[in-house]
N, C-alpha and C positions, 0 to 999 in steps of 0.2 A: 129710702132704700138703703140697706146695709151692704156695702162693698168692702167693708173693713176686713182685712185678712191677718190682723194681728194674731199671734199664737198659732198660726198655721204654717205647715211645712209643705213645700211643692218640690216635686221632681219635674224638671223640664228637659225633654230630650231634644236633640238637634239644636242646641241653644247657643251656638257660637255665631250664628248669622240669621238673617231673614226673620221669618215669623217666630221661630223658636226664641231667638234673642230678644225680640220685641215683647214676647210673652213674659220672659223672665224679668225684663225691666218693669213691665206693668205690674206684675204680681208683687215684686219687691217694693214698688212705689206705694202699694196698698198695705204694706206692713208684713208681707209674707217673708219667711225665710226660704231661700231658694237653693236647691241643689241642681246644678247644671250637669247634664250628661251628653258627652260628645267624645270623639276620638282624638282631637288635637288639643294637647294639654296647653300649649302656648296660647292658643286662641281662648281656651277656657279661662285661663288666668287673666287675660285681657278683659273678658266680659265680666268676670267677678269684680274687677276694679271699676267698672262702669255701673254697677248695680246700686240703686238707692239703698240707704241704710248702712250703718257702720259695721255691723257684725251679723253673724248667723248664716252667711252665705258660704257655700262650698261647691265642690264639683267631684264627679266621678268620671275617670277616663275609661271609655268603653266603645268598642267598635261593633256596630250593628250588623256587620257582615259576618261576625263571629258570636253567634247566640250563646254558646257555652261560656265564653269569656265574659259576655255581658252578665250572664246569671251569676257567675262567681264574683265579679266586681261589685254588683249591687247587693248580693247576699252578704258579702264581707262588710260592706258599708252599714247595712241595716243591723248587723250583729252588734255594731258599736253605737249606732244612732237609731234608736227604736221609735221613730216618729215619722209619719208622712200622711198628709191629708189629701193632697192634690197630685195627680199624675197627668202630665201633658205628654201624650204620645205623638211625636212628631219626627219625620225623617224625610230626607230627600227622595224625590220621585225617581222611578226607573227611567232609563234612557228612552227617547222618543222612537217611534217606528211602528209600522203596521203589525197587528196581532198575528197575521199570517206569516210574517217573516221572522217572528221571534222564535228562538230555540226553546225547548223544554227547560233548559238550564236558566234561561232568562226569567221564566215564571217562577221556578224553584227558588232562585236567589232572591227575587223581589218578595216572595211569600215569606221567606225566612226573615228578611230585613224588616218587614212590616209586621205582619200578623204574628208570626212566631215570636219575635222579640217583644211585641206588645203583650202577648200572653204571658211570657216570662215575667215581665214587669208587674202585670196585673196580679199574678199568683204570689209574688213577693211582697207586694205592697198592701193588698186587700186585708190580710189579717191585722195590720196595724190600723187600717181605716175602720174595720169592725170594732176594734178595741176602743177607738176614739169616738165611735158613734157618728163619724163624719167622713165622707169620702166624695171626691169628685174626679172622675176619670174623663178626660177630654181628648179626643183623637182629632188630629189635624189631617183632613183627608183631601177632598177635591170635590168640586161641582160635578165631576164626571160620575159621581154616585147617582145623580139624577139624570144627566145627559152625557153619554160618552163623548170624549173629546177626540176629534179626528187626529190620527197619527200617534196616539198614545195607547196603543193596544195593551201592553203589559200593565201600565199604570191603571187604565180603566178597569181591568180585571181585578187587580189586587186591591184597589180602593174600594170596589164593591164588596169584596170578601171581608175587608175590615169593617165596613158599615154593617153588614149582617151579623158579624161577630159582636159588635158593640150593641146592637139592638137586643141580641140574645142575653148578654151580660146585664143590660139595664134591668130586665125583668128579674133576673136571679139576685141582684145585689140591692135592689130597692128596699126590701125589708130591713136592711142594715144601716139605712140612712146614707147609702152610697148611690150617686147618680152616674150615668154613663151617657155622654153626648158627643156628637160629632160636629166639628166646624168644617164648613166646606168653602174654602177660599176660592174666589175667582181669580182674575188677573191681578197679581199683587207684585209690586216692584221689588223683586228679589233676584239673586243670581240665577235661580232656577228659571224664572220667567225669561230673563235675558238669554239664557242658553236655548230655550224653546224658540225664541224669536229668531235667533241666529240659525237655528236648524231649519225652520220654516223658510227663511230667506234663502238659504242654500238650495233647498229642495224645490222651491217654486220659482227660482230665478229672479227674485225681487230684492230691492234693497232693504236693509234693516229698518230704515225710516218708513218705507212703504208698508211693511209687515206691522210695525208698531202702530202706525196710523189706522190700519184696517182693524186691528185688535181693539184699539180704543173706541173706534166707531161702532163696534159690535156691543159695546156696553152702554146702556141707557144713561149712566152717570158721566159717560164720556171721558173717562180716565182710568188709570190703574189705581189700586188701593195702595195706601202706605201700610206697611207691616203693623204699625201701631194701631191702625183701625181694626185689623183682625184681632190684635191683642186685647183690645177693649172688650170684644165679644167673648174672648176666652176668659177674661177676668170676671165678667158677669156670671158665666156658667160656673166659675170656681167659687163663687161667693154664696153666703147663706141665703141671699135673696132668691137664688135659683134652685132652691131645694125641691120644688115641685116640677122642675123642668127635667125630663128624664126620657132618654131614648130617642132624641130628636136629631135630625140632620139640618144644621143651621147654615144656609148659604150667607157668605159675606162677599158679595160679588157685584155690587152696584146695580142690581137688577137684571144681570145678564141671562141668568138661567130662565129658560122659557117655559118651564113646567112648574106646577105647584109642588 
């Protein structure tokens, strides 16, 4: 199996922590040059210092709550660096809460931060992927694409929209040697999960430990994933070996999702 990513360039969004950071590290370890994209420059510089490989890595400072600024930042970068083969679309999820209680603005903001920003990035990078004859677009979504998660009304809605968008793109871009796939992480040991645990603890009157235990017990594997395990799946989909894997939703969830 060829997982070598030498001579490949990847954009990794939301790459200063959690799954995004783990993905950047894994791709770099396979020889890929990585461009991190996030809003905190101090954290970006720290992650750059942790990436395997001595050169070729860099970053773009961009805030996904400001789509126009993201467009300008990435467009300006690509005018000087005309190469990208892999795009990892990844961002923090919307705040928890029932769908019925969410304001229209909650949905609009989440739609912009995820689907709209991902669309901007795809439109900017796909021409370079077409030129190279190689492209991998990988969206980090959620198992809620298959089974909605309780008390994540806005997130469930937006994740489903991104999944349908990706499936549509997969058919459009396949003739150009570009694949589009979705990773669906389950319970993964990140700051996002910790925040959800604390929110559930408060809402249900349970201790954090009780909530965490119940969540682990709901997973056949009996534990949370390490972000590096999700990153390994991302790296496979980014590789040449995954060239015929296109338009799929791949759960990385320890067997928790109860449907096919």
